[in-house]
Steps between C-alpha positions, in 0.01 A plus 500: 500500500499881520249693293592856404167663418469814289134489390507782245866488404566837665857407593561229240877552440561515876295187570666292230855600587433428866349164406810411296728593789297288742503208257875539463527457877307174491147621571210349304324811364185571305402848376124556499407801290313631194598523132752782453390745232799737491735295284708188558642419842833330555442132584518409868751216512388200704159652576146389414281791385124459546296776332198423716372857538332719237526235228241679288530867595880484517521450125299811407726752328308821573598624845166643616299204374750264662478681833119481504498133398751417772270649762229260385724195474716545810248400772438165328874438462560595864233257620641224279846572642355480851366151428816370331779365722709335225772386736631840611676497838519879515346785303694824455285777350696758303212740442131531587345690208162563658548606857320510736296205365778256402638430850163353600479268198826315563511125562570385854679194634850591376749762619444827313740787441454834328767727357386859545689691231327827587472566874629857510281648226172363634234754586136507597347179629775277354762695696310514828638320803173313543508364146870409508446319829205307355698423183792367701271270694407323175860385449760305692767752396535823304804577284610859433793662319594769752559544870272804483222277366551251781490780757172627352347154541623475859345840574175361360513228765652204314755286687856566381575127497242449223666756270791409272711772337710446191611757240351506152745295291663618180334416168763336281266344244552782248876457470483264206267736312718813498562612143246264344251780432549851369422800714134607471437731206478827703860437609636424154639852466666497842854632515799332665457719809448310827135397533313555828215247511164522677332163442159359590141606536437867575319544831499793744704316766779431250592868480553557127395862549775543759758351264394729216540805722841376620604444137492876439847498659648222284738532209700267279244219501159391373195412709297198389152451645381149418160420643135581472249639749222272619256788451520792258802591292841663537404844373594657833841329491570614146416856606753481786756347262496814285668682790792253516829591327586141400306279255205319661363202309177317586396140434145483632416138424566155636846376398603138461759331719751514214443874456529552876831313506635721222376815674671415828820393326513838324411707808780666693283567807164360608300746714224413746365829646225330701308662783425168675584135430574165660718375216499532124526257212667778303784518751516119496555514122767769538676280756475190285639680195775675694388858444572807711190634675383804695195476725327704762570387857159345567395153614712217366713734289630662816563166669697364202697821455598519866582130536659420165605836350261458206313691361631854542248683717341844491276645768132461409352827378842661450510555125831687518669202665338261253644706215842503670506121538404446137745761370783350706453159338447644152826694515716242683518164316721354773230557762248336270728198464533473878121480535478256209754273666313522829176406326663194343641389836163536672313320222736204534497504881260626766242630252487185287194277475715217634567694821130581538409135435722392791321743731159377389591131523591552865157660552322222309671234711396678817141485374512129423667446162729194526863599456700350217723333756209329677355384168835349401522322837151353459584386146817328613313326781 
């Protein structure tokens, strides 16, 4: 039995799709998580889901009240999890919501893994070599999405043989939802011009300001900004948008999966102007839905672009080149189709959850999970 543990549901779509891929490869999987408050999740075929964490606080609708209640409830849930073995052979943590405390509340006696989705953006104490080294010592293996992330951990003093690298797989779970919801109301008056989509929460490292400055050079398209800031509002972005010669439309609220699927299906180009990143769920959605994408050459974006030819890359901080890359795809449908085809090939091949599951199963078996072949042999005997 493998437990995939996402205590707060921070990476819920990722965890459940990975669990389904593992189950499809013959692994007995249980997802241990919290109630998911942001709409319905696609069912994880062949997987047991145990909402063991945040059973009370996780159902509170108001975000700030929920966050405070989780802080109160989490230590008790973590201690209960520490005491509960429940037949797990191996525990694979997908996120630790309350570092640096969580690593020291984990149960012992079973192999433990942690996927670090955010090595390259860490700063302060959580990014220090001393902390990363101590964190790594709490686990039998660490999983990262980029070679750059693995190199950062090695520089911190962690043994390379305890680090597993696999790319962030493509999110394909939205395919069946495309067209089921209308575009959000602020986009109802959109023209038929190619849409350039910025999607996801607005944070400084995601570079929306850089994109808005680059967009001063665009023509023949619309720019859609779909996302909300964690703090404050988008007044500054709307001010920059007034200097842009093409229509800029904002959707500054959470959108449902069905709305997201419709947005991506309608977008001609998805743009990720990030300043730093390991990998991005937004790019994973673009891959899974076969959309053309432009990204800055940072972290995992650079590694994917150089190895697989997707996404199209622009130098970080070079707003002229970012504008050129976007304009090239806006004005050349054939080049867009080439990137779309490449995305579809990658999502079905090396960047699929099935491919990632095979990599992880090999790691699990090295750490003590019985292989399907050995289980079959024992059963026959």
